[in-house]
N, C-alpha and C positions, 0 to 999 in steps of 0.2 A: 213646329216645337210648341211645346207646352210651357206656356209662360207661367206657368206655377212653380213649376221648378227652376225658375232664377232666382238669384240672389236679389239682394235688395239694391245693391248698387248696380248691377247689372239691368234691373227693369228699367232702375232711372236713368241709365245711361243710354237703352233702346228709347225712352220714351223723348227723352233730350234731342236724339239724334233725329226724331221724325218731324221736330219741329223747327218754323224758323230761327234762324241766328238771332235774331234781337231777341224772340220770345224765349229761347233756351238758356239766351245768357241773363236775362231778367231773373228766370226762375234758378238759374246757377248760381247767380249772387246771393239765392236767400237759403242755399243749403249750409251746413255746418262744413267750415274750412276744413275743418279733420275729414270728413268724408266725401269731399272730391275728391282728391287724391285716386282712391278708390273708384270712384265714378268714370273720373277721365280714362285711367289703366281701364275700365270695365269695355271702354268705348271703340277702344283697338281690340278687344278679344271677343267681342261680340259676335256668339256663332250667325255663319254666314245663311243660315235658314232665316234668320229674322226680317230678310228682306221681304219676305212675303208678305202680302197686304193682310193675309188674313191674321198671321201673329201680330203685327202692329193692332190689328183691331181687338185681338184680345185682350192684349196690353192695356187698350184703351178702354174695356169695357170694365176690365178690373180696376183701372184706376177712378172710375167712374162711380164701382159700387163701394171704393174706399171713401168719397168723397159725400157719398151722397145715402143718407138713411133711407130716404125714401124716393121713388120717381115719379116725377111729373108727367103730364102728358108732352108729348114733342114729336117734331115730324117723324115718322119712321123712314128707317135705311130702307134702300131699295129692295134688298135680300129679305128684308120683314115683309114689306108689302110685296112683293110676289107671293111668297109664303101663305100671306092672309088672303088674296085674290084667289089662290089656287083652292085652298082650303073652302072658300067661300060661294067659288063659280067652278070649281072642276078644274083640270089642268089647263085643257085647251081654250075655254073660255077666259080662264084667269091669265094666260099667255096673252092673249088678245088683247084685253084692255090692259094690262100692262105695258104691252108694246104702243099701244095707243097712248098711255101717259105720259111714258117718256118720250115716244115722238113729239107730244105737244111741248114738253119742258126744253127738251133740245131745240127745238124752233124758236124757242122763246130765248134760251140761253145756251145757244150749242156749245158754248165752253166752259159750262158748268162742272164738267169732270176734271178739267185741267184746273179750274181754278182751287180746286181742293188741293194743289200742291206747292208747294213753299215757293213764293215770289223768286228766292233766288236760282229754284231750277227753273222756273218759266222765263225769266231773264236770260240765263244760258240755254236755253232750248231756241229762243228768239231772236238769240245774239247770230245764228245763221243763217238767221230768213232775211230778205230783201225787206227795206221801207216799208212797201207797199203792204206786205203780206202782216209786218208787223202791226201797222196802221189798224189793219181790219180786224185783227184778232183783238186789240185793246180796246177798240171801240164796241165789241160786243163783249165784254169784261166788264163785271162791276167796277164802279169811280175805285173803291177803295184797292182791289185788287192792282186795277190800270196805273195808279199812281203810286202803288209800290214797285211795280215791276219798272217803270219808267224812272223810278228814282234810282234804278240800278244801272241805267245805261250813260253814258256821258251824253254832257249838255248838247253837243250837235246833232247827234243822233236823233235823242231825243226830242230835239225842236223840229227837228224833218219828220218826226214820225207822228208829232203834237199836230203842224200843220196839214200835213195828208189826214188825219182823221177829222179833220173840220170841213176836209171839202170830199168826202168820200160819197159813192155813187152808192146804190143799193147793190147789196149782192143776193146772188141765187141761193137759195136756201140749200140747194147741193153742194155749192161750190164752199159755204160754210162747213156743212157735214165732214166734207173731205180732207178740210184743213183741220178740222179740230178733232178727226182721228186720227190723222198726223202727227199733230201737235202733243195727241195725249200720250202716242206710242214711246215718242221722243221725251217727255217730260217724266214718264213711267221708268223708262232708263236710266234717266238721271237719277232719280230719287233712289232705284235700287244700286246705282254704284254708290250714290251718297252713304248706304246704308252698311255694304260688303267690302267696300275698298278702303286697305287700311291705310293709305298717303290722303284718302279722302276724309277720311275720319280724323285724321291728325289737323288737316286742314278746318275741317269744322271746329274740331276745340280750340283750334285758335281764334277763330274768326269768334265764336263764342268770348275769348275771354277778353277780344279788341273791343265786344260791346259791354264789359264789366268796368267798374269802376278800378282805378290803378291799384288804390289797397288791396281791394279784392286776388285781382290779377297776382299782384305780386305775393301774397298771400298762400293760394292755390298754387303757384308754381313752387314755392320754397318747399310747402308740402309735400308736392309732389316729387319732385328732387329726393326727398328722403325714401321714397318708395320706388323711383324708376329715372336714377338722372339722364339716362338713353331719351326716353322721349321726352322730360321736361325740355331736351335740348332742341329735338326735333319740334316740337308745340315752339317755342321759343325762335326758332327758325322761319316759321309759317307764318309767323305773328306781323312780321315784318320783311318781307322777301323784295329781292331785286326791281320787280316792278315796282313797288312802291318810291322808289327813289325818283321816280318821275314827279312826285307830290309834294316834295322836301322844300321847304322855306330857304331862301339864299342863305341865311346866316347858317344853318343848321349843315346847309352842303357844303358850305367851304371850311366846316369844322370836319365835316367827312373825308373832303380830297386832301385837308393837308398833310393826313399820313399815308397817302396814297402815291407811290410815284406812275412817273409816265408808262413805264414799259406796261405794267398792270392796265392804268388805265385803257391805252391801247388797244389790248387784246379784250378787256370787258365790255369794251364798246362795239366790237364785232356782231354784225347781225341784232344790233340792240334795237330795242321799240324807241321809236321817235322821239316818244313825250321823255323817256329816259335820257338819251343823248343829249336833246338840248336843255335840258337841266343841269345836266353835267357841264358840258361844254360852257353855257352861258356864267358858270359861277368860275370859272379858269379864267387867268389873264392871258392877254393876245397871244404873250410870247408862249405861255404853257401851251395854249391850242394849238399852236404852230407845233411843238414838241411833239404832241401826242399824235398829229395827223402824219409828220414823218413818221414816228415811231407805227402808226398805222397799216402805212406803205412800205416802210421797210419788212415788216412782220410777212405781208403776203397772204399767200392760203396758210391757214392753222385749223386744226384740228377743232373740233369743238367741246372737245374735253377741255382741251387748254383754256376757250374763251370760258367754261365755267369754271374751271380752277382758278381764275384771274377775278370774275365775280364773287366766289365764295369768299379769296381774300378780302376782298372789298367790305361783303357784308360783315365778316369775322371783324371786321374793324367799325364799322354801324354797330354792331352788338356790343361792342365792348365800351363805346361810347354811352349805349342805350343802359347798361349796368352799373356804370359810373354816374347814372343821372345826368350826363352833359348831352345828352341829346334825347329827347320826348317827344315822339312819334305822335301824329293825332289819332286819338282814340274814335272807334266807329263810332258812328252817332253823334260825334261831339258837334256843337254849335259853334263856330268859328266866328270873332265880330269885329269889328274895326278898332 
């Protein structure tokens, strides 16, 4: 795709989607609130061809040219270096020198290519790997990247991985190279999905807004509702999901559960993540817990659609409390103090 043909809001949308959520949120909070709805809408309508790395590279080039009137000396991109070597040494010798340079670079930092992806994509890719594999991978990344990826894992898994990192034995270069190739393919697939999949884009926008100040978030969503009420509703739903109920504090959870009947709870808790189930049940009286358990048993096997419907009913109650200002979810990146 020729990025010169994109409108301004489309270029901003593509640029934000290529960044980490916290950085994208920081930049989004600096935009004119009047422009944000158009940018958010453009995120959902971005041409799928923009998932191609060359399209993003061209956009970055244009942004760089807009920001700087002069260019200083910087590290050459791999493609530019290869082109320079080919011109200076000829195609065959240039390729040999390039391969040797790349081999040395990857021997020192085997996951260098993976590190260019977002921490969210790296963490998602590693979530499917065993702790020993994750420990080896993070031990060979820069401390900054490793720390950010670890910060996206739950405390128990993160602690185990850190302990394994502290006791690693030397790994054969060939093993590291194979692992890096596997992870690079996995991360690349996730990054592409991030740009092309509509629901993923809605989730990305929601996560960005989770990292913005609440007044900015409210202003953005109010403007967005005027442009596209349905999309604004989808973003609101993704900003606080069923899984987030596992982290709700006692007082807020009791407020949420006060408007939910036992039958709906019994259905919603079927096939439920343990964190959510424990947090819900621990905020019910013993008598109500017994009633929910009885309802669950009497319901027997039910279609997943009924379970999702029950959860949706509870989430509607949650969002009603949020809109009324009676429940304020923890903000992304917000520090909690005693």
